[in-house]
C-alpha positions in Angstrom: 3.9 5.8 -12.7 2.4 5.7 -9.3 2.2 2.7 -6.7 0.3 2.2 -3.5 2.0 2.2 -0.2 0.5 1.2 3.0 2.2 2.2 6.5 1.3 0.8 9.5 1.2 2.3 13.1 4.1 0.5 14.8 5.7 1.5 18.0 8.8 -0.6 17.3 11.4 1.7 15.2 13.3 -1.3 14.5 10.4 -3.0 12.2 9.6 -1.9 8.9 6.3 -0.4 8.9 5.3 -0.2 5.5 4.1 -2.5 2.3 4.5 -1.8 -1.2 1.5 -3.1 -3.1 3.2 -4.4 -6.2 0.8 -6.9 -7.6 -3.0 -7.7 -7.9 -3.8 -11.2 -9.0 -0.5 -12.0 -10.4 -0.2 -8.9 -12.4 1.8 -5.7 -11.8 -0.3 -3.1 -10.1 0.8 0.5 -11.1 -1.0 3.4 -12.4 -0.1 6.1 -14.8 -2.0 8.9 -13.1 -2.4 9.8 -9.3 -6.0 9.9 -9.6 -6.5 6.5 -10.9 -4.2 5.2 -7.9 -6.3 7.0 -5.4 -9.5 5.6 -7.1 -8.2 2.4 -6.9 -7.7 2.8 -3.1 -11.0 4.2 -2.6 -12.7 1.1 -4.2 -10.6 -1.4 -2.6 -9.9 -0.1 1.0 -11.2 -3.0 2.9 -8.9 -5.4 0.6 -6.1 -3.3 1.1 -6.6 -3.2 5.0 -7.1 -7.1 4.9 -3.8 -7.7 3.1 -1.8 -5.5 5.7 -3.4 -6.9 8.7 -2.4 -10.5 7.1 1.2 -9.4 6.9 1.2 -7.3 10.4 -1.6 -8.8 12.3 -5.1 -7.8 12.9 -4.5 -5.7 15.8 -2.0 -3.5 14.1 -3.7 -0.2 13.1 -3.2 1.2 9.6 -1.8 4.6 9.6 -2.1 5.7 6.0 -2.7 4.2 2.5 -1.2 6.8 -0.3 0.0 6.8 -3.8 3.7 7.6 -4.5 5.6 8.1 -7.5 7.3 5.1 -8.5 11.2 5.5 -8.5 12.4 4.4 -12.0 15.9 4.2 -11.3 18.9 5.4 -13.4 
């Protein structure tokens, strides 16, 4: 499974600069295929950026929005 991670451009190395997008409208947001994950980013880019700005502030630049393999643990 794949998930969306947003990384912000922060100059303070002591602050967590990333967001894992786990839910959308109360439902788990994960993708079986990497391509589906990137399609979701493409079609929802402005919503994802708005969410990031709501967490970090509107003046904080988004560094990247990418898909990563979800860690399943042991």
